[in-house]
VMD Tcl script that builds the backbone (N, CA, C; Angstrom):
set m [mol new atoms 528]
animate dup $m
set s [atomselect $m all]
$s set {name element resname resid chain x y z} {
  {N N PRO 1 A 70.494 98.195 28.665}
  {CA C PRO 1 A 71.763 97.712 29.384}
  {C C PRO 1 A 72.492 97.619 28.176}
  {N N ALA 2 A 72.076 96.778 26.916}
  {CA C ALA 2 A 73.137 96.790 25.863}
  {C C ALA 2 A 73.496 98.114 25.352}
  {N N ALA 3 A 72.397 99.207 25.327}
  {CA C ALA 3 A 73.250 100.400 24.689}
  {C C ALA 3 A 73.912 101.073 25.942}
  {N N GLU 4 A 73.655 101.129 26.948}
  {CA C GLU 4 A 74.085 101.542 28.026}
  {C C GLU 4 A 75.575 100.964 27.991}
  {N N ARG 5 A 76.243 99.827 27.663}
  {CA C ARG 5 A 77.201 99.360 27.676}
  {C C ARG 5 A 77.764 100.069 26.450}
  {N N MET 6 A 77.414 100.116 25.350}
  {CA C MET 6 A 77.811 100.901 24.052}
  {C C MET 6 A 78.265 102.114 24.401}
  {N N GLU 7 A 77.593 102.564 24.957}
  {CA C GLU 7 A 77.508 104.340 25.115}
  {C C GLU 7 A 78.739 104.260 26.249}
  {N N ALA 8 A 79.099 103.507 26.895}
  {CA C ALA 8 A 80.213 103.435 27.931}
  {C C ALA 8 A 81.527 103.392 27.295}
  {N N LEU 9 A 81.457 102.454 26.496}
  {CA C LEU 9 A 82.377 102.140 25.189}
  {C C LEU 9 A 82.880 103.436 24.457}
  {N N ALA 10 A 81.606 103.820 23.744}
  {CA C ALA 10 A 81.918 105.448 22.991}
  {C C ALA 10 A 82.243 106.369 23.797}
  {N N ALA 11 A 82.094 106.742 25.137}
  {CA C ALA 11 A 82.262 107.579 25.872}
  {C C ALA 11 A 83.947 107.611 26.794}
  {N N GLY 12 A 84.737 106.260 26.250}
  {CA C GLY 12 A 85.652 106.143 26.850}
  {C C GLY 12 A 86.568 106.341 25.978}
  {N N GLU 13 A 87.197 107.822 26.033}
  {CA C GLU 13 A 88.069 108.340 25.143}
  {C C GLU 13 A 89.690 107.886 25.492}
  {N N GLY 14 A 89.793 107.252 26.928}
  {CA C GLY 14 A 91.376 107.059 27.026}
  {C C GLY 14 A 91.444 105.628 26.817}
  {N N GLU 15 A 90.566 104.793 26.182}
  {CA C GLU 15 A 90.529 103.490 25.891}
  {C C GLU 15 A 91.198 102.774 24.591}
  {N N GLY 16 A 91.762 103.760 23.832}
  {CA C GLY 16 A 92.580 103.407 22.504}
  {C C GLY 16 A 91.642 103.285 21.210}
  {N N TYR 17 A 90.575 103.734 21.122}
  {CA C TYR 17 A 89.846 103.812 20.482}
  {C C TYR 17 A 89.506 105.124 19.497}
  {N N GLY 18 A 89.718 104.955 17.990}
  {CA C GLY 18 A 89.541 106.338 17.708}
  {C C GLY 18 A 88.257 106.925 17.223}
  {N N ARG 19 A 88.051 107.989 16.668}
  {CA C ARG 19 A 86.963 108.861 16.564}
  {C C ARG 19 A 86.157 107.940 15.757}
  {N N ALA 20 A 86.465 107.226 14.468}
  {CA C ALA 20 A 85.518 106.696 13.898}
  {C C ALA 20 A 84.925 105.290 14.236}
  {N N GLN 21 A 85.801 105.014 15.588}
  {CA C GLN 21 A 85.280 103.721 16.008}
  {C C GLN 21 A 84.371 103.858 17.283}
  {N N ARG 22 A 84.718 105.106 17.973}
  {CA C ARG 22 A 83.727 105.837 18.783}
  {C C ARG 22 A 82.456 105.943 18.442}
  {N N ALA 23 A 82.596 106.961 17.113}
  {CA C ALA 23 A 81.088 107.290 16.409}
  {C C ALA 23 A 80.164 106.007 16.031}
  {N N GLY 24 A 80.993 104.892 15.571}
  {CA C GLY 24 A 80.381 103.624 15.314}
  {C C GLY 24 A 79.611 103.113 16.527}
  {N N PHE 25 A 80.366 103.281 17.712}
  {CA C PHE 25 A 79.695 102.917 19.114}
  {C C PHE 25 A 78.637 103.539 19.317}
  {N N TRP 26 A 78.696 104.858 19.063}
  {CA C TRP 26 A 77.304 105.869 19.143}
  {C C TRP 26 A 76.360 105.463 18.337}
  {N N GLU 27 A 76.701 105.230 16.954}
  {CA C GLU 27 A 75.729 104.541 16.101}
  {C C GLU 27 A 74.934 103.367 16.272}
  {N N ILE 28 A 75.827 102.418 17.260}
  {CA C ILE 28 A 74.987 100.951 17.402}
  {C C ILE 28 A 74.132 101.534 18.871}
  {N N ALA 29 A 74.613 102.256 19.583}
  {CA C ALA 29 A 73.851 102.590 20.757}
  {C C ALA 29 A 72.530 103.532 20.431}
  {N N GLY 30 A 72.795 104.246 19.170}
  {CA C GLY 30 A 71.231 105.042 18.908}
  {C C GLY 30 A 70.316 103.956 18.427}
  {N N ALA 31 A 70.914 103.286 17.606}
  {CA C ALA 31 A 70.132 102.259 16.892}
  {C C ALA 31 A 69.250 101.601 17.931}
  {N N TRP 32 A 70.173 101.024 19.021}
  {CA C TRP 32 A 69.501 100.005 20.129}
  {C C TRP 32 A 68.529 100.881 20.738}
  {N N ARG 33 A 68.813 102.312 21.036}
  {CA C ARG 33 A 67.726 103.155 21.700}
  {C C ARG 33 A 66.450 103.105 20.933}
  {N N LEU 34 A 66.638 103.287 19.613}
  {CA C LEU 34 A 65.363 103.444 18.653}
  {C C LEU 34 A 64.736 102.079 18.568}
  {N N ALA 35 A 65.351 101.060 18.695}
  {CA C ALA 35 A 64.427 99.702 18.672}
  {C C ALA 35 A 63.797 99.707 19.909}
  {N N ASP 36 A 64.338 100.140 21.106}
  {CA C ASP 36 A 63.795 100.124 22.564}
  {C C ASP 36 A 62.816 101.102 22.688}
  {N N GLY 37 A 62.508 101.961 21.568}
  {CA C GLY 37 A 61.513 102.703 21.578}
  {C C GLY 37 A 61.434 104.307 22.526}
  {N N ASP 38 A 63.046 104.669 22.307}
  {CA C ASP 38 A 63.310 105.783 23.285}
  {C C ASP 38 A 64.371 106.966 21.954}
  {N N PRO 39 A 63.309 107.482 21.195}
  {CA C PRO 39 A 64.048 108.482 20.343}
  {C C PRO 39 A 64.661 109.427 21.006}
  {N N ALA 40 A 64.429 109.803 22.086}
  {CA C ALA 40 A 64.926 110.957 22.596}
  {C C ALA 40 A 66.592 110.639 23.424}
  {N N ALA 41 A 66.795 109.427 23.796}
  {CA C ALA 41 A 67.853 108.900 24.118}
  {C C ALA 41 A 68.747 108.438 22.695}
  {N N ALA 42 A 68.182 108.026 21.632}
  {CA C ALA 42 A 68.738 107.605 20.592}
  {C C ALA 42 A 69.250 108.978 19.951}
  {N N ARG 43 A 68.448 110.050 19.686}
  {CA C ARG 43 A 69.045 111.211 19.549}
  {C C ARG 43 A 70.194 111.777 19.848}
  {N N ALA 44 A 70.198 111.432 21.625}
  {CA C ALA 44 A 71.302 112.053 22.187}
  {C C ALA 44 A 72.571 111.262 21.929}
  {N N ALA 45 A 72.445 110.137 21.511}
  {CA C ALA 45 A 73.568 109.126 21.407}
  {C C ALA 45 A 74.209 109.438 19.969}
  {N N LEU 46 A 73.131 109.713 18.948}
  {CA C LEU 46 A 73.449 109.996 17.623}
  {C C LEU 46 A 74.026 111.222 17.690}
  {N N ASP 47 A 73.766 112.144 18.469}
  {CA C ASP 47 A 74.188 113.692 18.023}
  {C C ASP 47 A 75.734 113.269 18.605}
  {N N ARG 48 A 76.257 112.817 19.697}
  {CA C ARG 48 A 77.528 112.372 19.904}
  {C C ARG 48 A 78.294 111.854 18.842}
  {N N GLY 49 A 77.615 111.045 18.010}
  {CA C GLY 49 A 78.306 109.901 16.978}
  {C C GLY 49 A 78.754 110.976 15.738}
  {N N VAL 50 A 77.436 112.057 15.778}
  {CA C VAL 50 A 77.620 112.952 14.571}
  {C C VAL 50 A 78.523 113.712 14.791}
  {N N ALA 51 A 78.898 114.300 15.965}
  {CA C ALA 51 A 79.788 115.155 16.206}
  {C C ALA 51 A 81.406 114.858 16.024}
  {N N LEU 52 A 81.351 113.315 16.297}
  {CA C LEU 52 A 82.498 112.602 15.827}
  {C C LEU 52 A 82.915 112.397 14.330}
  {N N ASN 53 A 81.573 112.196 13.596}
  {CA C ASN 53 A 81.953 111.648 12.278}
  {C C ASN 53 A 80.830 112.601 11.267}
  {N N ILE 54 A 81.051 113.617 11.394}
  {CA C ILE 54 A 79.891 114.489 10.655}
  {C C ILE 54 A 79.296 113.861 9.505}
  {N N GLY 55 A 79.886 113.151 8.708}
  {CA C GLY 55 A 79.685 112.809 7.014}
  {C C GLY 55 A 79.581 111.482 7.068}
  {N N ALA 56 A 79.237 110.923 8.177}
  {CA C ALA 56 A 78.343 109.299 8.654}
  {C C ALA 56 A 77.320 109.413 7.862}
  {N N PRO 57 A 76.798 108.681 6.615}
  {CA C PRO 57 A 75.295 108.479 6.267}
  {C C PRO 57 A 74.443 107.776 7.300}
  {N N ARG 58 A 74.960 106.842 7.899}
  {CA C ARG 58 A 74.031 105.965 8.551}
  {C C ARG 58 A 73.726 106.690 9.859}
  {N N LEU 59 A 74.591 107.371 10.814}
  {CA C LEU 59 A 74.347 108.062 11.613}
  {C C LEU 59 A 73.405 109.018 11.373}
  {N N ARG 60 A 73.549 109.921 9.870}
  {CA C ARG 60 A 72.543 110.746 10.019}
  {C C ARG 60 A 71.255 110.165 9.655}
  {N N ALA 61 A 71.047 109.106 8.758}
  {CA C ALA 61 A 69.897 108.617 8.625}
  {C C ALA 61 A 69.484 107.843 9.946}
  {N N LEU 62 A 69.735 107.541 10.905}
  {CA C LEU 62 A 69.249 106.970 12.161}
  {C C LEU 62 A 68.958 108.280 13.177}
  {N N ARG 63 A 69.762 109.138 13.067}
  {CA C ARG 63 A 69.345 110.898 13.711}
  {C C ARG 63 A 68.159 111.243 13.170}
  {N N GLY 64 A 68.017 110.882 11.605}
  {CA C GLY 64 A 66.798 111.590 11.059}
  {C C GLY 64 A 65.763 110.674 11.283}
  {N N ARG 65 A 65.713 109.482 11.727}
  {CA C ARG 65 A 64.492 108.515 12.189}
  {C C ARG 65 A 64.428 109.105 13.530}
  {N N ALA 66 A 65.265 109.350 14.412}
  {CA C ALA 66 A 65.031 109.670 15.651}
  {C C ALA 66 A 64.052 111.178 15.989}
  {N N ALA 67 A 64.637 112.056 15.011}
  {CA C ALA 67 A 64.040 113.356 14.945}
  {C C ALA 67 A 62.686 113.220 14.653}
  {N N ALA 68 A 62.420 112.118 13.584}
  {CA C ALA 68 A 60.968 112.142 12.851}
  {C C ALA 68 A 60.139 111.434 13.939}
  {N N GLU 69 A 60.609 110.172 15.056}
  {CA C GLU 69 A 59.655 110.053 15.851}
  {C C GLU 69 A 59.621 110.878 17.056}
  {N N LEU 70 A 60.368 111.839 17.188}
  {CA C LEU 70 A 60.009 113.055 18.024}
  {C C LEU 70 A 59.586 114.051 17.646}
  {N N GLY 71 A 58.645 113.958 16.251}
  {CA C GLY 71 A 57.946 115.003 15.659}
  {C C GLY 71 A 58.970 116.459 14.954}
  {N N ASP 72 A 59.991 116.276 15.152}
  {CA C ASP 72 A 60.667 116.941 14.623}
  {C C ASP 72 A 61.185 117.163 13.022}
  {N N ALA 73 A 60.009 117.431 12.011}
  {CA C ALA 73 A 60.464 117.124 10.522}
  {C C ALA 73 A 61.244 117.647 10.117}
  {N N PRO 74 A 61.547 119.083 10.470}
  {CA C PRO 74 A 62.582 119.656 9.597}
  {C C PRO 74 A 63.898 119.222 9.946}
  {N N ALA 75 A 64.211 118.701 11.221}
  {CA C ALA 75 A 65.824 118.251 11.463}
  {C C ALA 75 A 65.690 117.009 10.896}
  {N N ALA 76 A 64.455 116.037 10.907}
  {CA C ALA 76 A 64.869 114.761 10.349}
  {C C ALA 76 A 65.188 115.042 8.897}
  {N N ILE 77 A 64.412 115.965 8.141}
  {CA C ILE 77 A 64.645 115.871 6.905}
  {C C ILE 77 A 66.190 116.374 6.411}
  {N N ALA 78 A 66.707 117.523 7.259}
  {CA C ALA 78 A 67.736 117.825 7.256}
  {C C ALA 78 A 69.068 116.816 7.331}
  {N N ASP 79 A 68.806 115.816 8.436}
  {CA C ASP 79 A 69.836 114.663 8.571}
  {C C ASP 79 A 69.489 113.876 7.174}
  {N N LEU 80 A 68.284 113.311 6.811}
  {CA C LEU 80 A 68.018 112.551 5.769}
  {C C LEU 80 A 68.275 112.984 4.442}
  {N N ASN 81 A 68.419 114.328 4.291}
  {CA C ASN 81 A 69.169 115.206 2.784}
  {C C ASN 81 A 70.748 114.490 2.908}
  {N N LEU 82 A 71.225 114.948 4.069}
  {CA C LEU 82 A 72.890 114.600 4.136}
  {C C LEU 82 A 72.996 113.078 4.094}
  {N N ALA 83 A 72.408 112.269 4.685}
  {CA C ALA 83 A 72.411 110.841 4.598}
  {C C ALA 83 A 72.613 110.234 3.268}
  {N N LEU 84 A 71.034 110.919 2.666}
  {CA C LEU 84 A 70.923 110.476 1.167}
  {C C LEU 84 A 72.000 111.173 0.051}
  {N N ALA 85 A 72.745 112.313 0.232}
  {CA C ALA 85 A 73.383 112.741 -0.608}
  {C C ALA 85 A 74.729 111.676 -0.780}
  {N N ALA 86 A 74.709 111.005 0.367}
  {CA C ALA 86 A 76.318 110.226 0.599}
  {C C ALA 86 A 75.896 108.546 0.465}
  {N N ALA 87 A 74.400 108.142 0.735}
  {CA C ALA 87 A 74.110 107.011 0.230}
  {C C ALA 87 A 72.523 106.852 -0.503}
  {N N PRO 88 A 72.644 107.259 -1.533}
  {CA C PRO 88 A 71.107 107.377 -2.105}
  {C C PRO 88 A 70.467 106.498 -2.634}
  {N N ARG 89 A 71.021 105.170 -2.370}
  {CA C ARG 89 A 70.274 104.015 -2.236}
  {C C ARG 89 A 69.555 103.332 -1.081}
  {N N ASP 90 A 69.588 104.570 -0.231}
  {CA C ASP 90 A 69.149 103.844 1.485}
  {C C ASP 90 A 67.335 104.087 1.042}
  {N N LEU 91 A 66.739 103.012 0.760}
  {CA C LEU 91 A 65.146 102.885 0.635}
  {C C LEU 91 A 64.481 103.346 1.641}
  {N N ASP 92 A 65.098 103.178 2.868}
  {CA C ASP 92 A 64.373 103.491 4.256}
  {C C ASP 92 A 64.432 104.699 4.280}
  {N N SER 93 A 65.410 105.520 3.751}
  {CA C SER 93 A 65.667 107.293 4.275}
  {C C SER 93 A 64.909 107.433 3.185}
  {N N LEU 94 A 64.847 106.923 2.063}
  {CA C LEU 94 A 63.972 107.693 0.886}
  {C C LEU 94 A 62.058 107.807 1.399}
  {N N LEU 95 A 62.045 106.790 1.818}
  {CA C LEU 95 A 60.720 106.530 2.077}
  {C C LEU 95 A 59.858 107.389 3.181}
  {N N LEU 96 A 61.103 107.515 4.077}
  {CA C LEU 96 A 60.816 108.446 5.672}
  {C C LEU 96 A 60.915 109.886 5.131}
  {N N ARG 97 A 61.806 110.307 4.360}
  {CA C ARG 97 A 61.642 111.472 3.892}
  {C C ARG 97 A 60.495 111.948 2.912}
  {N N ALA 98 A 60.295 110.828 2.198}
  {CA C ALA 98 A 58.687 111.287 1.435}
  {C C ALA 98 A 57.550 111.398 2.377}
  {N N ARG 99 A 57.485 110.648 3.383}
  {CA C ARG 99 A 56.689 110.738 4.182}
  {C C ARG 99 A 56.602 112.154 5.114}
  {N N LEU 100 A 57.988 112.191 5.441}
  {CA C LEU 100 A 57.981 113.613 6.220}
  {C C LEU 100 A 57.472 114.955 5.349}
  {N N ARG 101 A 58.230 115.064 3.915}
  {CA C ARG 101 A 57.985 115.637 3.043}
  {C C ARG 101 A 56.071 116.209 2.874}
  {N N ARG 102 A 55.510 115.013 2.690}
  {CA C ARG 102 A 54.208 115.381 2.545}
  {C C ARG 102 A 53.505 115.607 3.711}
  {N N GLY 103 A 54.046 115.250 4.906}
  {CA C GLY 103 A 53.313 115.918 6.233}
  {C C GLY 103 A 53.375 117.358 6.298}
  {N N LEU 104 A 54.615 117.774 5.629}
  {CA C LEU 104 A 54.837 119.427 5.455}
  {C C LEU 104 A 54.274 120.012 4.163}
  {N N GLY 105 A 53.637 119.501 3.749}
  {CA C GLY 105 A 52.858 120.061 2.500}
  {C C GLY 105 A 53.760 119.985 1.359}
  {N N GLU 106 A 54.822 119.249 1.280}
  {CA C GLU 106 A 55.828 119.047 -0.004}
  {C C GLU 106 A 55.593 117.880 -0.890}
  {N N ALA 107 A 54.162 117.883 -1.209}
  {CA C ALA 107 A 54.169 116.653 -2.048}
  {C C ALA 107 A 54.972 116.279 -3.385}
  {N N GLY 108 A 54.991 117.535 -3.818}
  {CA C GLY 108 A 55.914 117.302 -5.313}
  {C C GLY 108 A 57.590 116.479 -4.586}
  {N N GLY 109 A 57.938 117.447 -3.581}
  {CA C GLY 109 A 59.334 116.315 -3.164}
  {C C GLY 109 A 59.154 114.961 -2.729}
  {N N ALA 110 A 57.456 114.702 -2.110}
  {CA C ALA 110 A 57.441 113.468 -1.316}
  {C C ALA 110 A 57.403 112.478 -3.018}
  {N N LEU 111 A 56.339 112.973 -3.876}
  {CA C LEU 111 A 56.517 112.137 -5.058}
  {C C LEU 111 A 57.733 111.901 -5.592}
  {N N ALA 112 A 59.007 112.728 -5.435}
  {CA C ALA 112 A 60.404 112.560 -6.410}
  {C C ALA 112 A 61.139 111.613 -5.347}
  {N N ASP 113 A 60.640 111.531 -3.908}
  {CA C ASP 113 A 61.306 110.329 -3.062}
  {C C ASP 113 A 60.863 108.978 -3.570}
  {N N ALA 114 A 59.463 109.228 -3.452}
  {CA C ALA 114 A 58.491 107.787 -3.733}
  {C C ALA 114 A 59.304 107.110 -5.005}
  {N N GLY 115 A 59.099 107.824 -6.376}
  {CA C GLY 115 A 59.858 107.879 -7.358}
  {C C GLY 115 A 60.868 106.979 -7.426}
  {N N ALA 116 A 61.706 107.872 -6.486}
  {CA C ALA 116 A 63.324 107.243 -6.638}
  {C C ALA 116 A 63.182 105.693 -5.762}
  {N N ALA 117 A 62.517 105.782 -4.922}
  {CA C ALA 117 A 62.497 104.402 -4.280}
  {C C ALA 117 A 61.787 103.404 -4.960}
  {N N LEU 118 A 60.948 103.884 -5.928}
  {CA C LEU 118 A 60.517 102.611 -6.786}
  {C C LEU 118 A 61.623 102.333 -8.017}
  {N N ALA 119 A 62.301 103.246 -8.138}
  {CA C ALA 119 A 63.446 102.992 -9.236}
  {C C ALA 119 A 64.388 102.077 -8.467}
  {N N LEU 120 A 64.621 102.134 -7.285}
  {CA C LEU 120 A 65.580 100.947 -6.367}
  {C C LEU 120 A 64.771 99.910 -6.341}
  {N N ASP 121 A 63.428 99.879 -5.812}
  {CA C ASP 121 A 62.734 98.237 -6.025}
  {C C ASP 121 A 61.569 98.383 -6.285}
  {N N PRO 122 A 61.069 98.151 -7.168}
  {CA C PRO 122 A 59.755 98.452 -7.745}
  {C C PRO 122 A 58.761 97.450 -7.238}
  {N N GLY 123 A 59.370 96.401 -6.374}
  {CA C GLY 123 A 58.568 95.715 -5.769}
  {C C GLY 123 A 58.147 95.640 -4.260}
  {N N SER 124 A 58.691 97.250 -3.955}
  {CA C SER 124 A 58.394 97.855 -2.681}
  {C C SER 124 A 56.813 98.042 -2.584}
  {N N ALA 125 A 56.197 97.437 -1.718}
  {CA C ALA 125 A 54.741 97.508 -1.324}
  {C C ALA 125 A 54.871 98.997 -0.627}
  {N N ALA 126 A 55.621 99.408 0.476}
  {CA C ALA 126 A 55.653 100.575 1.232}
  {C C ALA 126 A 55.931 101.801 0.101}
  {N N ALA 127 A 56.933 101.269 -0.992}
  {CA C ALA 127 A 57.064 102.740 -1.941}
  {C C ALA 127 A 56.138 103.042 -2.593}
  {N N TRP 128 A 55.131 101.642 -2.820}
  {CA C TRP 128 A 53.936 102.222 -3.870}
  {C C TRP 128 A 52.943 103.005 -3.216}
  {N N THR 129 A 53.059 102.570 -2.013}
  {CA C THR 129 A 51.963 103.234 -0.546}
  {C C THR 129 A 52.432 104.617 -0.738}
  {N N GLU 130 A 53.436 104.819 -0.459}
  {CA C GLU 130 A 53.858 106.309 -0.564}
  {C C GLU 130 A 53.656 106.945 -1.554}
  {N N GLN 131 A 53.983 106.473 -2.836}
  {CA C GLN 131 A 53.606 106.919 -4.098}
  {C C GLN 131 A 52.017 107.222 -4.264}
  {N N GLY 132 A 51.195 106.397 -3.937}
  {CA C GLY 132 A 49.930 106.814 -3.835}
  {C C GLY 132 A 49.383 107.727 -2.967}
  {N N ALA 133 A 50.638 107.658 -2.042}
  {CA C ALA 133 A 49.810 109.032 -0.894}
  {C C ALA 133 A 50.249 110.505 -1.369}
  {N N ALA 134 A 51.555 110.492 -2.038}
  {CA C ALA 134 A 52.171 111.846 -2.718}
  {C C ALA 134 A 50.922 112.032 -4.032}
  {N N GLU 135 A 50.832 111.021 -4.767}
  {CA C GLU 135 A 49.709 111.213 -5.751}
  {C C GLU 135 A 48.294 111.789 -5.428}
  {N N ALA 136 A 47.817 111.234 -4.218}
  {CA C ALA 136 A 46.796 111.700 -3.311}
  {C C ALA 136 A 46.688 113.335 -3.218}
  {N N ALA 137 A 47.925 113.359 -2.187}
  {CA C ALA 137 A 48.352 114.593 -1.954}
  {C C ALA 137 A 48.433 115.787 -2.983}
  {N N LEU 138 A 48.705 115.419 -4.267}
  {CA C LEU 138 A 48.772 116.344 -5.349}
  {C C LEU 138 A 47.034 116.493 -6.423}
  {N N GLY 139 A 46.352 115.539 -6.059}
  {CA C GLY 139 A 44.986 115.561 -6.211}
  {C C GLY 139 A 45.118 114.371 -7.436}
  {N N ARG 140 A 45.728 113.911 -7.602}
  {CA C ARG 140 A 45.907 112.607 -8.911}
  {C C ARG 140 A 45.384 111.381 -8.371}
  {N N ARG 141 A 43.899 111.679 -7.987}
  {CA C ARG 141 A 43.224 110.577 -7.626}
  {C C ARG 141 A 43.384 109.145 -8.462}
  {N N ALA 142 A 43.250 109.572 -9.945}
  {CA C ALA 142 A 43.675 107.931 -10.538}
  {C C ALA 142 A 44.657 107.360 -10.219}
  {N N ALA 143 A 45.877 108.117 -10.362}
  {CA C ALA 143 A 47.445 107.697 -10.305}
  {C C ALA 143 A 47.585 106.865 -8.689}
  {N N ALA 144 A 46.875 107.730 -7.724}
  {CA C ALA 144 A 47.036 107.097 -6.593}
  {C C ALA 144 A 46.363 105.929 -6.182}
  {N N ARG 145 A 45.281 105.949 -6.883}
  {CA C ARG 145 A 44.399 104.742 -6.621}
  {C C ARG 145 A 45.468 103.792 -7.274}
  {N N GLU 146 A 45.803 103.285 -8.565}
  {CA C GLU 146 A 46.595 102.935 -9.168}
  {C C GLU 146 A 48.179 102.351 -8.129}
  {N N SER 147 A 48.513 103.087 -7.797}
  {CA C SER 147 A 49.544 102.753 -7.075}
  {C C SER 147 A 49.210 102.113 -5.542}
  {N N PHE 148 A 48.123 102.476 -4.988}
  {CA C PHE 148 A 47.594 101.871 -3.992}
  {C C PHE 148 A 47.019 100.265 -4.167}
  {N N LEU 149 A 46.585 100.323 -5.389}
  {CA C LEU 149 A 46.045 98.861 -5.804}
  {C C LEU 149 A 47.565 98.107 -5.918}
  {N N ARG 150 A 48.759 98.712 -6.357}
  {CA C ARG 150 A 49.693 97.767 -6.677}
  {C C ARG 150 A 50.192 97.274 -5.016}
  {N N ALA 151 A 50.515 98.317 -4.373}
  {CA C ALA 151 A 50.729 98.175 -2.962}
  {C C ALA 151 A 50.216 96.896 -2.460}
  {N N VAL 152 A 48.731 96.961 -2.623}
  {CA C VAL 152 A 47.914 96.192 -1.948}
  {C C VAL 152 A 47.931 94.419 -2.453}
  {N N ALA 153 A 48.586 94.690 -3.806}
  {CA C ALA 153 A 48.774 93.323 -4.726}
  {C C ALA 153 A 50.224 92.790 -4.249}
  {N N LEU 154 A 51.023 93.727 -3.851}
  {CA C LEU 154 A 52.562 93.373 -3.472}
  {C C LEU 154 A 52.357 92.750 -1.967}
  {N N ASP 155 A 51.427 93.145 -1.082}
  {CA C ASP 155 A 51.473 93.126 0.442}
  {C C ASP 155 A 50.252 92.921 0.936}
  {N N ARG 156 A 49.394 91.715 0.619}
  {CA C ARG 156 A 47.840 91.616 0.876}
  {C C ARG 156 A 47.826 91.766 2.510}
  {N N ASP 157 A 48.917 90.979 3.222}
  {CA C ASP 157 A 48.731 90.766 4.491}
  {C C ASP 157 A 49.636 91.870 5.557}
  {N N GLY 158 A 50.265 92.272 4.815}
  {CA C GLY 158 A 51.312 93.145 5.608}
  {C C GLY 158 A 50.760 94.515 5.955}
  {N N ALA 159 A 51.943 95.246 6.518}
  {CA C ALA 159 A 51.557 96.825 7.305}
  {C C ALA 159 A 51.358 98.029 5.577}
  {N N ALA 160 A 52.072 97.540 4.847}
  {CA C ALA 160 A 52.078 98.859 3.534}
  {C C ALA 160 A 50.601 98.241 2.968}
  {N N GLY 161 A 50.557 96.930 2.633}
  {CA C GLY 161 A 49.260 96.373 2.178}
  {C C GLY 161 A 47.955 97.095 2.897}
  {N N ALA 162 A 47.762 97.107 4.256}
  {CA C ALA 162 A 46.732 97.579 4.806}
  {C C ALA 162 A 46.730 99.337 4.720}
  {N N ALA 163 A 48.058 99.930 4.929}
  {CA C ALA 163 A 48.012 101.231 4.652}
  {C C ALA 163 A 47.499 101.776 3.298}
  {N N ALA 164 A 47.377 100.854 2.327}
  {CA C ALA 164 A 47.050 101.478 0.833}
  {C C ALA 164 A 45.550 100.949 1.009}
  {N N ARG 165 A 45.017 99.718 1.421}
  {CA C ARG 165 A 43.707 99.809 1.848}
  {C C ARG 165 A 42.869 100.577 2.488}
  {N N ALA 166 A 43.372 101.204 3.511}
  {CA C ALA 166 A 42.928 102.115 4.372}
  {C C ALA 166 A 42.723 103.261 3.665}
  {N N ALA 167 A 43.887 103.884 2.767}
  {CA C ALA 167 A 43.871 104.905 1.916}
  {C C ALA 167 A 42.817 105.001 0.783}
  {N N LEU 168 A 42.468 103.823 0.368}
  {CA C LEU 168 A 41.774 103.384 -1.046}
  {C C LEU 168 A 40.368 103.626 -0.311}
  {N N GLN 169 A 40.038 103.060 1.005}
  {CA C GLN 169 A 38.566 103.364 1.721}
  {C C GLN 169 A 38.363 104.889 1.670}
  {N N ARG 170 A 39.689 105.413 2.246}
  {CA C ARG 170 A 39.445 106.970 2.386}
  {C C ARG 170 A 38.895 107.658 1.147}
  {N N MET 171 A 39.835 107.010 -0.072}
  {CA C MET 171 A 39.564 107.885 -1.401}
  {C C MET 171 A 38.257 107.730 -1.746}
  {N N GLU 172 A 37.665 106.415 -1.436}
  {CA C GLU 172 A 36.089 106.163 -1.898}
  {C C GLU 172 A 35.032 106.780 -1.099}
  {N N ALA 173 A 35.519 107.032 0.351}
  {CA C ALA 173 A 34.554 107.916 0.911}
  {C C ALA 173 A 34.463 109.329 0.799}
  {N N GLY 174 A 35.574 109.644 0.049}
  {CA C GLY 174 A 35.673 111.207 -0.380}
  {C C GLY 174 A 36.505 111.878 0.478}
  {N N GLY 175 A 37.502 111.035 1.407}
  {CA C GLY 175 A 38.457 111.696 2.325}
  {C C GLY 175 A 39.467 111.705 1.544}
  {N N GLY 176 A 39.902 111.603 0.711}
  {CA C GLY 176 A 41.059 112.120 0.019}
  {C C GLY 176 A 42.194 111.287 -0.337}
}
mol reanalyze $m
mol bondsrecalc $m
mol representation Tube
mol addrep $m
């Protein structure tokens, strides 16, 4: 309902809205579609927004997230690269790109992104978890363990802490 109303506003070319405003409407619609759990509809809306404002970092970051949720890591990374070139302090985009790079076997790139995220926010348990995962992928077990322990200390009861604890358990069981 709300996303559909925003899409109708965005599509209304004769209503006095400029390209940038309409791109912003598509951005909002795409964000709502993502929040509603519909990454395909989000990506379609965000594609239309990018067509109107190709350099908008938030549009690119959201479209990258939609592509990631659809399992299209290369497209997601391409959009995240463009978003981060314009907005290098976007912690969420750095962490998503790190996770995607690691999933593609690019552990060095994942480690660089996690390190950049930690430089922005050393108190981010999610960044420490991603740092640990990249270190583990590179075979650096001691460094990975230290990063996971930091994540747990920062987020004992949250999602990042739980992910770090699970990674530690896998490492202790010999699973990497």
